[in-house]
N, C-alpha and C positions, 0 to 999 in steps of 0.2 A: 094152455101154454105153461111150461114148467118154469117156476120162479128161479131167478138168478140169485144164488145165495150171497154173492158179492155186492149186490145192489141194496142200498138202504131201503127200509120200508117207509111208507108214507108217515107212519108214526114216528120213526127215527128222524126223518127230515123235519117234521113239525116240532120235535123235541129239541133239535139243534138250532132251528132258525125261526124267526118271525118273518113273515112275508106280507108286504102291503100290495094287494093286487091293483090298487089305483095308481101307485107310483112305480111298482116293480122293484122296490128296495127290499133287501134282505138284511136283517139284523141278527147278530149272534145271540143265542139264548144260553150257550155253553161256551166256556173258554177253550181256546186252543193255545198251543205254545206261543204263537205270535199274534193272537187275536183275543180280545177281551169281551166279556158279556156286555152287550149294548153297543158294540162297534159294528160298523158296516162290514158285511161279509164279502169275501171274494177278492179276486185280482183279475185284471184284464190280461188275458192270454195273448200271445203274439198273433193269433188269428183274429183278434178284435172282440172275441166273446168274453163275457164275464164267467169265470170259473170259481166254484166254491168247493172247498174240501169238507167232507163229513167223514170223520175217522181219518184214515189216510188216503181216501179215495177222492179224486177230483170229479166234479160233476159240472156240466154246463148249466148255467143259471136258468135258462129258459126251460130246461127239463125239470129242474127243481121247482120252478114256479108252477109248472103243470101238475106235478105230483102233490105239491103242497095244497093247491087250490082244488083239484079234482079227486085226489086220493088214490090215484093209480098211475103207474108209469106208462108212457106212450110207447110200449115196446116195439111195435112194428112200424112206427112212424117217426118222422122228424118233427121237431117243434119249430115252426117257421115264424119269423118276424114279418108281419104284414108290411110294415113300413121300411123294411130292410135295415133298420138301425139295430145292430147287434147288441147294443147295451140297453135297449128299450124293452124291459121284461114285464111291462104291464100286461095283465091277463087279457085285456081287450086287444092287444097287439100280437097275441100268440094264437096260432092255429096248427092243427095237425096237418102234415103233408107227406105225400109219398116222396121218394127220392126225386122223381121227375118233376113234381110240383115244386119242390124246394129249389131245384136247379133253375126252373122257369122263373122263379122270383129272385134270382141272383143278378148281380150287376154284369155289365158287358166286359168282355176281355178281348174284344175284336179290335184289329188294327184300325178299322173304319171309325171306331168310336160308337158304333151302333150295334146292338146285339143281333147276332145271326147274319151279319153282313161282312163279306170278305172280298178282296180283289179276286176276280175270276181268273183261274189259272189259264195261262197261255192266251189271254184275251185282254191286252192292255186297254185301260180306260173303262173296262166293264166291271160290274159288281155282281157277286153271286149271293143269293139269299139261301140259307139252309137252316134247318131245325133238327135238333136231336130228340128223337122219340124212342124211349125204351132202349137207350144205348146205341141206337143206329142213327146215322146222319142221313137226313132226307133232303135232297136238293129241291128248292122251291122254284128257282129260275135264275136267269142271267138278266141283268138290267143295265141300262145306260148310265144310271147315276145312283149314288148312295141312297137318296131319298126314296126312289121307287123300290129299291131292294128292301129298305127298312119298312116301308108300308106293307110289302108282301110278307116279310117276316112277322110283322105285328098282327096281320090278319091270320096267319097260320098259328101263331102262338095263342091268340085269343080263342081260336077254334079248338085247339088241342088242350090248353091249360086253363081256360076261363079266367076266373078272378086271380089266379096265381101268375098269369102272364105279365111280365115286365119287359118292355122293349124300348 
C-alpha cells in the first residue's frame, strides 16, 4: 500500500506524544499554540471521541494509540473500542475491526430501544427483526413481541459478527 504523505509517521507521533497504554492517556512532549509540554493532549469532539492534533492535522486518539503502541497505522481497518466507551483508549480496549464489525459493536438507534428491532410495517403490534450485512438489510422475521424479535436479532448478530456483536 502506498503511504499517505499527509499522515504522521509512527516516529512523529512518538516524538509529539507520550502514551500510557494502561490508562489510555496522552501527554504532550512538544508545545502547540494552546497546549504545553506535559499537558494532557486532545479535546473531546462533538462525536464523543478524543481528537488530538499533530501539526495542523486532527487524529482520532484511538488511531494514535494504535500507531504509538504497534508502530503502524491500521490503514484498512477501524480501531474499535471493545467496551464502546469512546474515551477509553487503553490498548487492551482497542481492536481492529472492519466497517461491519465496528457497526455491529455500536449502540442501538432503533425506536424499540433494542438493536435490530423495529415496528413491523403494516402489522400493528408486531415487531420485525433485521440485520445489516455488507450494506444490505436482511429481514430475520416478524414477531409478536419486542423480546422475541430481540432474541432473534441477537442470535443472528452473534452468528455473523461473533465477539463484535452487541445487542
